[in-house]
N, C-alpha and C positions, 0 to 999 in steps of 0.2 A: 570552423570548430568541429562540426559534425564529421567531416572527412578525417580530421585528425584523431577524433575519438575512435572512429572505426579502424583507422590505420594502427592505433595502439592496441586493438583487440577488444575494445569495450563493446559490450552487447546491451548496454543500458537502453531502454526504449527512448526514442527521440521523436517528439511531436513538434514540428516547426509551425510557429504562429507568426504570420507575416502579412504585410500589405501587398506583397509581390505575388500577384495572382495569374500572371501570364503562363501559358503552357510551358514555355521554355524554363521559366523560373521554378515551376513545380517539378519538372523533370530533373533539373539540376539539383534541387533539394533532395529528392528521393534517390537520385543516383549517388549523392554524396553520403547516403547512409541513413537518411531519415526513415522512420517507420510509418509516419503519417505526415500530412501537410494540410494546414488549415489557413485560409486567407481571411483577413479582416475585411469588412465586419463579419462577425459570426454570432450565432445564437449561443448563449451560455450553455443551454441544454445540450447542444451538439458537441461543444468542447468537453463537457462532462462525459457524454457517451463515448467519445473517442478516447478519453483517458481511461475509462473503464474497460474499453476494448483492448487497449494496450496492456492494461494490468492483467487481463485474462490470458494473454499470450504467454507461453512457456518462456522462461528466461534462462539462458545459460549461466547467468550470474548468480541465480538463487537456486540451490539444489531443491528438489522436491521434498526431500526429507531433511528436516532441520533439528538440531539439538541445541538447547540453551540450558546450561547446567543440567538438571535432571528432567527437564521438560523436553519431550519428543513430539514433533509435529510432522505429520505426513500431509503435505499440501495437495496431493492427488486424491487421497481417500478421505481427507478431512478428519483423520484420526489424531487424537491428542492423548498423551499419557504423561504422567509425572510420577517419578519414582516407581515406575512400573504399573501404576494405577491408571485405568482408563477414565477419561474425563469427558462427560457428555456436555455438548454446548448447543445452544440455540443457534439459528442462522445468524442473527445479529451479533451474538457473542463470537461466533466463528469469524465473521467479517472483520470485527475489531481485532481479534487475535491475528488474523492473517496480515492485516496492515502492519501491525507491530512486528510480526515475525519477518516480513519481507524487508523491513527497515531496522532489523535487530541491532541494538546498540546505539541507534540514532534517535534523537528526539523527533517525535511525530506530532505535528501541530493539530489543533482542533479542526481547522479548515480541511486539511488533508484527510483526517479521519472521517469527518462529516461527508466529504465527497465520495469516499470509498464505501461507507456503510449505508448512507441514506441517499435518496434522490434529491434533485434540485429544489424540491418543495420543503425540505427539512428546515425548520427554524433553528438557526445556530444559537439563538439567545435563550433556548430552553436548557434545562439541566439534564436532558435525556442522555447526553454523552456521559456525564458523571455517574448517572444511574447504571448505565451499561458497563462502565469501567468497574464500578463497585460489584456488580454481579459477576463479572469475569474474575476479579480478584478473589471473590468468595470461593470460586472453583479452582483457580490456578495457584493462588498464594496462601490463603488462610489455613488449609489443612497441612501445610508444609512449613518447614523450619525457616527457609529463606524466601523473602518476597522477590519476585522477578519483574513485576509491573511497578514502575516508578513514576511518580508525578514530578515533572520539572516545572516548578511554579512559573506561571506567565508564558510558558513555551509549549507545553503539551505533555506527552507521555513517552516513556522509553521502556523497552523490554530488554532485560539483561540482568547479569549478576550485580 
């Protein structure tokens, strides 16, 4: 599957999670196009760290400057503008927006957001995510005519028109 994705030109980050830990298996996986290779058993903290490392890598699939309706995001400089107006964000608000921007149009679940915004010690059963979404909506949506951050009940959040 990995080799086929790469042959089709896909640059999506690929992290192989497998029980096959021999050197030959790891070399085969990496040569097939995987960006990283992790064998079982593994520490969950290490998995999260590797996912964060992959997310930090530049991706040819996601341009560094994105536009969604009248919202402009520069992923390199962390600049955000809507309708020509600069929007100042805290680090956590930026982290949330970045996750939504990189998956623009798709529903992003609570677990994926939590892994990207907080560390492994984050309690997913608190309402801190809802509070953060509300703060981001106050800056991104409320001053403007059309909301761009949407709740998909039971699934997560989506950024788009």
